[in-house]
N, C-alpha and C positions, 0 to 999 in steps of 0.2 A: 502114864499121859503121853498124849499125841504128842509125838516130836521133840521130847524133853531130849535136846543134843547136849545139854550141861553133864550128862550122867557117861560120857563117852570116856575110856581111858587114854585110846589114842587118835589121833588125827591123822588120816591119809589123803595125799591129794594124787590125783593122777595126771602124770606131766604126760605136756603132749595135747593132739585134739581128741578129743571125744564124740561120736555119734550123738547129738544132743536127741534124736528119737527114740531112742534106746530106754525099754522099761527097766522096773524094777528089777528082772528078771535078765535083760542084759547086762545090766550094770553087775550085779552080783555073777553074771559068769564072767565077767573081765574081770575080776577082783581074786575068783577062782582059776582061770587059767592064765589068764598071763603074767598075774604078782603071787599066785602060788601060798594066797592070804585067804583067812576064812570068815565073807562076809558075816555069817553069825557071833562073830564076837563083838565084843562091847568098843567099836570104833565108827568113827563118822570118818566116811569115803567122799572125795570129793571131784565130781567130773566137769571138764568147762570145755566148749564148744570152739569152732575157728572163730568166731566174732569177737567172744573175748569178750560180751556183754553178758552172760546165762553161764549159770551153773547150777549143778544139781547135786543135790548130796543124800547119800545112804545110808540109813542106820536103822540097827535091829534092834526091836523092843521085845520084851520075852512073846508076845502074843503075834507079833509079823512085822514087818519092813514100813519103815518112813521114807519116803519122798520125796525132798523137799526142791523147791525150784526157786529159782532168783534171777531174776530180768533185772539190769539196769537200764536205764532211761537217760541216763547221763553219763559216759564215761564207759572206762572199760578195766577189766580187772588185770594185774599185771601176772599173767598164770607162766610158769617154768614151762617150757615146750623140750624137756629132752623124751624122746619117742620112747613108747612105750616102758617107762620108768614110774616107780611108783616113789612116793617121798611123805615119809612121817614129820610131821608139822607139829611145833608147841600151838598151845590155845593164843599167845602171844602172836606169832607170824601169821593163825588163822584171824585175827582182826585187824593185822596188817592189810593181809589180801583184800576183805570185806572191805576195808576202805580205800581199794583203788593203789596200795602201795606194794610195792615188791616184797616177796617175805626174804630177800636178800637184802637185810639192812647192812652196809659197810660200817654204821657209824653207830651201832645201835651197841650197848652195852652188853656182852655174853655174860651168860651165866656162868660163874666158877665151879669149878667141881672139886672137892674135898681132896681127890684126891694128888691134884693139880696143883695144889697152893704149898702144899710143901716140896 
């Protein structure tokens, strides 16, 4: 199916600014060279430009890459700006990001891990 990102096992965001003129090959090169990750893994990679009103998502399907592009008509994404960093986020954090919220929600209830309970 074209662009079924729900099958992605990981979601990564490229913090900082990305040149939004980059195509699939340019974004895949950033993933490999800057972040030492494999663009062919079952992961969704997100990139945002300086204006914070557009994002690109790169996802590998079995027969090729899918490039998704979103432009907001009103508002901006609350994108983390740690230069040259990649961050693994949860699906909940992705939802917050796409809704215009920060992925660092200080009052959100964090999931507990079994080893930290006892």
